[in-house]
N, C-alpha and C positions, 0 to 999 in steps of 0.2 A: 819889539813885535815884527817888526819888517826882518830881524836876522831868522826871528821863527818861520814866518813866511815864506820865505826865501830857500832854507833849508827844508821846506815839505815838497815846496815845487823840483826843489835837487832831486829830491830823494826819489820823488812821482814819474819824473824824467827817466831818472836813471832806472827805476826797474822797468818801466815799459821797452826802455834800451836793451837791458839784457833780458828780459822776455822774448821780445821779438826777435833776437838772435837764438834764442835755443827753443823758439817756436816753431822752427823749419821756416822761416818768412826767409823771398830773395835775398843777397848777399849785395853787396853795392857792386856796382859795373864796376869800381875802379880795380878791384880784388881778380877778378879774370876770371874766378872759378862760378859754375853754372849752378843754379840753384835745384833742389834735388825734386824729384817728380813728389808731386802731393798723393794722398792715400787713396782720394778720386782717380786719379788716375791710374795708378798701379793695381785699384780694383776692376777699373775699366777695361786696361789689358790684361786681368787674369780672366775674366767675364769674354773678352773677345776670344782669348786662346781658347777656353770649355767649350765656347759656341763653336769654334771652328774645329774643334776635336771631336764633339761630337757630330759634326756635320760630314767629316770625314767617316767617322766610325759605320755612319749610316749610308753612304757613300761606299764602303766595302761592302757591307752586310749586303745591300741590292744590288753591288755586281756579283758577291758571291750567290746571290739566289738565281740572278738571271742567269749564270753559269750553270748551274744544276737543274735548271729547265732547259736550256741548252742541252744539254748531256742527256736528259730523259726523251729530248725530242729525236735527240740523233739516234738514242737506243730504240727509240718507237719505230724510226724510220727504216733502222737496220733489220730490226726484228720483221718489219711490213716486209720489205724485199725477201728476206730470206722465205718469209710463207710466200710469197708470190712465186720465189724459184720451188720451190715446194711443188707446189700447186701446179707448174708449169712443167715440170717432171712427172706428175702423176698424169697431167693431161698426156705428154708423150709417150709415156707408157704405155695409159688406153688405148693410143691410136696405135703404139705397135700392137699390142695384143688382139685390135679390131680388125687390125690388117694381116695378122698372122691366123686371125681365126675366117678370115675371109679366103684368104689361100688355102686351108683345111678344108672348107667347105668346098671350094672349087674346085680338089684336087679329090676329093669325095664325089662331087659331083662328077667328074671325068670318070669315076671307076664304074 
């Protein structure tokens, strides 16, 4: 009976050791090997990378949107400047016409 019990304990011990060595358990420190990263850590790293990628994409989209907005504002300012320049030219032309008309009136008044 003792032999049977000893064999059972030895089998359980060997099975547990084998399972631990094949289940990604940390290796003995004497071997100098580093333990493999756990699945949770890998998943966490993947999630962090995904989050970071999403944040970068969002930042790029926001920067593009702001750039387009700035370009629109610049185009609007250029258009307003052109409009002001045209108005100034029109005013200058009207002033010149008024001056010429005044001279013509003065000339006809002298006759």
